[in-house]
N, C-alpha and C positions, 0 to 999 in steps of 0.2 A: 601663497596659501598652501598649507600642507594637504596631502591627499587624505581623504576620509578613511578612517580605519574601523573595521567592523569585525566583531567576533561572533561566529555562528555556533550555536549549541543545538544538539538534537539527541534524542534518545530512542532510536529505532531505525530500521532500514527504510521504512516509508517516510519517516521524518527526515532522514538524510536526503532522500529523493526530493522532498518538498524544498528543503534548503538549497539543494542543487539547482532547482528551477529558478529560485529567487536569485541565486548567484549569477546564473546565466542572464537573467533579465537585467540585473545590476550592471553587468559588464557590457550589455548592449547599450546602456545609457552612458556609461563612462568606464573606460578601462583602467583609470587611475585610482582604483581603490586599493587599500591594503587589507587583505582578507586572510583570516585564519579560522580554523574550525576545531570543535571538540565533539566527536561522536561518543556519547556516553555509553552506547551499546554498539558492539560490533567494531569492525575495522575501518569504517569510514571510506569504503572503496569509491563511492561517488565523489567525495571531496578530492581524493587522490587523482581520479580521472580528470577533474577540472583544474588540477594543478594548485589546489588550495592547501597550504601547509596545515598539518594537524599538530596541535599544540601539546597534547598529552599522550601518554601511553594508551594503547587500545588493546582490547581482547574480545574474542568471540566467546560468549558464555553459553552454557547448556540451554538456558531458557530462551535464548534469542530475544530477550526483552519481554516475554509473555508471562511474567511472574503472576499476574492477576488471574490468569487462566488455570494455573496449576501451582498453588503455593508450595507443594512439595519440591518442585524444581528449584525453588529458592535455596533449599539446602545444598543442591548441587552447585548453584552459582556461588554460594559462600565458600564451598570447598574449592572452587576454581579461582578464588581470590576476589570476589565481587566487592567486599567491604573495603579491603585494602586499596583496590583499584579506584573505587569511587572517591575515597578520601584523598588519594593522590591526585586525581583529576581536579577535585574541588580546590585543593590547595594551590595547584598550578594556575587554575582559572582566576582565583581571587587575586593572586599576586600579579598576574599578567594583565588583568582587565583594565588597570589604570592607564595602560598604553593605548586603549581603544576608545573611540568616540561613543560607540553604541554596541549593544548586543542584539542580535536577531536570533530568537530561540523558537524552536518548533518541538512540540511534544505536550507534556503534561505538567503536573505540579512539581515534579523533580527538577526540570530545567527552569521552571519559573522561580523556584526557591533559590537555585544556584545563581540565577541572574540577579535576584534581589540582593543576595549576599555580597555581590561584587561592588555595590554602591554606585554602579554606573547606570545610565539610562538604558532601557531595554524595550524591545517590541516582541510580542509573542504571537505566534500562530498556534492556537490552541487545538491542535489536530487530533488529540486523543479523546476529546469530549464532544458529545452531541446530545441535544435535548430530545432527539428522536428515540433514544434508547428507552427513556422512562416518561417522556412528556414534559419533564422539568428537571434541570440539572440540580443535583445535590452538591453544592459547592463546599460544604463543610465550613470550618472556621478559618483555615489558613489561606486557602486559594483566593477568596474575595480580598483579603488584605494584600496579597501579592499583585492582584490585578488592578486594585484601586490605588496602588502606590503612585506617588507623583512621578517616580522614575519610570513607571510603566506607561509608555507613550501611546500604545495602541494594543488592543486585543483583537486579533483577526480570528474569526470562527470558520468552521468548515461548512456551514450552511446558514441560510437566512433565519431559519426557525430558531437555531441556537443563539444567534446574535440578538434576536428579539427577546428571547428568554433571559439572557444575561442582562440586557438593558432594564428589563422589568425588575431584576434582582439587584439593581443598583450599580452594575458595571457599565457606566455611561460611555466608556471608550470602546465598547464592543462593536464590531462591524463585520459585515460579510462582503467580500469583494471577489469571491471565486476561490477555488482551491488550487494550489500549485500543481497537484497531482494530475490535473486535467490538461497541463500545458506541454506534455512531452509525447503526445499521441498522434501527431500529424503523420498521415500516411506518406511514405516515400514513393508510392506507386511501383514498388518492387514486384516482380513476377513471383507469385506464390504457386504457380502451376495449377491454377484452379480451372475447372470446367465451368463455362458460363451457364450451363444448364443445371448445375447442381447447387445444393445448399452447402454452406461451409460452417462447421462447428469447431470452435476454438477450445483447446484444452489448456487450463491454467493450473499447474500443479504447485505453485508457490516457488519460493526462491531459496529456502534454507534446507540444506542437506543435513542428515539423511531423510528428513521428513518429506521433502519434495519428491524424492525417489519413490517412497512408498505411496505417496499420493498419485504419482503418475501411473503406477501399476493399477491402482483402482480405476483411474480415469480411462485407461486403455481398455480395461475389462468392460467398462460402461460403454465406450465407443463401439466395441465389438458387439455388445448386446443391441445397440441401436442399429448397427449395420445389418444384423441378422433379421430384425423385425421390420425394417423400413422398406416400403414399396417404392420409395423415391431414391434418387441418387444423392448421397450425402458424403461430403469429403471432410476430413479431419486434419487440423493443423495444431501442433503443440508449440506454445511460446515458452521456451525453456531458458534458464540461465546457463552460462557456459559450463559450469561445474556439473550440471545435470546431463548435458550432452555426453560427457565422458562416461557416464554410467549406462548408456543405452544398450551396450552389449550385454551387461549383466541383467538389466531389466528385461530385455528380450528373452534371454535364456531362462529366466525365472518363470516367464509366462509361456514358454515354448513357442515364442515368436521368432522371427528372423530380423536381423538388423544389418543395414548396409548404408553408409554415408548419410545418416540421419533419417533414413526411411525404415519404418517398422512395418512388418507384415505379419498378420495373424494366420492361424491355421484355417480360418474361414475365408481368407482372401482379402481381408481388409488391409488397406494401405494407409498408414499415418505418417505424415511428414513433420519432422521436428526442426525448429529453427531457434537459434540463440540470439539473433540480432534483428528480429522482424516483429517485435512486440506490437508496435503501433499499427503496422500494416495488417497483422493478423486480427487484432481487435476491430479495426475499422471494417474489414471485409467479412467478419463473422455475422452469421444470421442467428447464432445461438452460442452461448458460452457454457462449458462445463468447468466450474471453478472450485478450487480448494485453496484459495489464496486470500490474503488480506487486502492490501492496496490494489492489486490487479483486479480483483472482483469489483471494488469500488469504481475503478476507472472504466471497467466494462459497463457498469450501470450508468455512469455519467455519459457514456456514448450512446445510451439508449438501447443497450443490448439486454435481452432476457438472459438470466443466469440461473442455472441449475446447480445446486450444491449438495454434496453428500458428506457426512461426517467422516473424519479420519481418526487415526490413533494418536495424533498430536506429536509434539506438545502444543503446537499452535492451533491447527485447524481441527478442533474437536467439535462435538455437538454444541457445547456451551458457547464456543466462539462463533460457530455458524448461526446459532439462534440469535445471538447479540447482533451479528451482522445483518440478519433478516430484519430486525427492528430498526437498525440504522438505515438500511437501503430500501425498505418497503417492498412494494408489489413486484418489483423487477426480479426479486430473488424467490426461487422456489426451493425450499429445503426438504430433501427427501430422507427420512429416517431420523432416529433419535440416538443411534449408537453407531460405532464404526461400521462402515458399509459392508454388508454381506451379500450373498447372491440374490436374496429376495429384494433388498434395497436397490441393488444395481438394476434388477429387472424393472422395478417400479419407476426408477429414474429414467430408464430407457423409454418406457411407455410415455412418461411425462414429456420427454424431449420431442417425441414424434408429434404428440398433441400440440405442443407449444409452437412448433414450426408451422402448423396448419391454422393457428389461431390469429388471424390478422388483426382483430380488435385488441387482443392482448398485446401484440407486438407494437401497435400504435401507442398504447397506454404506457409502454416502457420508455418511449421517447420522452413523453411528458414527465414521467416520474424521475427519469434520469437527470433532467435539467433542474427539477425541484430539489432533489437530494444532493446534487453535486455542483450545480451552477454551471455557468458557461466558462470556456477557456479565457485566460487573460488575468487570472488572479496573481500570478507571479509578478507580472509587470506592475500591477497596482501596488502590491506590497513593496516591491523594489523602489518604486517612486517615493513611497512614504519613508523607507529606510534612508534614502538619499536626502530627502528634505522633510524630516519629521516635524509635525506640528504638536508642540508640547502644551 
């Protein structure tokens, strides 16, 4: 009996991460799978880390996949070769797909359409859609056809509310089993050098440079404001990607702070420690999150953490994105300001942070809301089990 072969498609960093968790779960069930992947957006770093071959050329585009947030960036993507790259990818996928038993796709209508065009069976984790945004999903004309195709063996949603909405709209194979993005957050019990008597606030600036660099500058200013007005001891930890750690000298210099070995110090005496490989540990230990991120903010909410967000200059984490995220994640998010954060917004956010840490009833409600919006861990394994033995 030949080993099962699976082609993974995804169109975004968060989508790559979700597929990565499904791949890890698959390999925990059986190492004898033939796996390949196509990241439609970005370089597919997560696939490379897992040793999964990438089938097509890849490229990081100016939008980072956030075309719907700023259509003008679409022009930059076109200038960077978006159209040619996409057609090249689709052509390779369609030709190669006949060699694979099944496609596992994570994302939106783009990857669903590509999967349909291959004429092969496919499973989709519809990560880009939630009925929480508007109360009911507007599926349009094409997406229902793709999801109701006989070759679409299952539609996994990112929350139960969306699964129920899709079923009411005639997508009978829609189901919620948990979201894979909640499956890589186990604490390793690493020492974050925290004082047991203090509260810890996590800073999540996002993963795409140069935006993450600009976001971190804003979050550090916010942390310094909190430090100056708080009567209690609060410590700050940054969960950064490796490429952002390289920028800490320049970030410190621009703020007139000091930097040494991942530790930033402000002129007011605040110390902020930055880590590139402790994301799960930092999130689990945090009492509060200051977030300007997509998937990372969702993961924080899923762990029951209160999240304060401030708009940035984008292209990703703008007010428009943050407001949509507020609708997606509910009461666990407090969005301060409607424009890129200035001194007034930062001061208001700092005051909100202090009040939040003292609001025990609200903190309890975040635990309940987090599970409702993001589900419990274990979704990767359940999806992987279906991929291994689909029920058509």
